[in-house]
N, C-alpha and C positions, 0 to 999 in steps of 0.2 A: 506597697501595691504601686505600681507605676501610673503615670497619669500621661496620656500623651495628647497635646494640644494641637490643632491644626488651626491656623486662621488662612482663609482664602479672601482676598479684596478683588471684588466686581463691580467695575465703573460701570453698573446700571441701576436704574431705580429700584427701591425694594416690593413694589409692587409685581414689577416684571420677572425677578427672580424667583418669588413667591408662585408666582403663575407656572414658570418654567419647571418649578420644581414639581407640581403636580400634573405636569404634560403626559398622558399615556404615549403620545407621539415620540415626544423626547425622549422617553425611558425605553421606548424601543430601540431607536436610532444607538443610544449611549450601551446598548447591553447586545449589540449586533453578534459579537463574537459568540454568546451562550446562547444565541437563536431564541432568544424571550420573545413570545407570541402571546398575545391575550386571548383567552379562551373562553371567558364567561366574566359577566358584570359590564361594568363601565369599560367598553369598546375605545370610544376614542374622546379626544377633548382632555378638560381640566376635570380630574375628581375631586370630589367635594364632600361635607359633611353626610354621614351615613350612607355613602356609596363603597361599594367593594369591586375591587379587579382582582381577577385569576388569572395567573401568568403561570406558562409550560417555558421551563428553560434546561438546557443541558449543561450539567456543572459535573467536573468529572467523571466525564462518559457517561452519565445517569441522567434520564429525564426526570424533573423533579415540577411540581406543583405548589404555588404559594399564593395563599388568598390574602389580601390585606383589605381591611376596612377603615376609613377614615372615622375615628370616634368623638374626637375633638377639633374645633376649629374656628382659629381668628385671626383672620385676614387683615393686614398681610404678615403677621407677627410670626405663626404657628399652626400645625396641624399635626395631629399624634394618628398614630395607623396601630 
């Protein structure tokens, strides 16, 4: 089995990176090409523990929906969905 490791160095405090990774608005900006839009759940701001967000996006010419729920959370170390 192959393992690919990608390491990115970011010149910013851990807390800032953690919050940006939970940002609904930043996610929409970063996925502009697939026209992702929030259609239910947490509509803006930072998603947190036990919150959900449902996205609608176009991939491979098809409209798809994905719902994510934050099930574990320990700021600023990790969150799981």
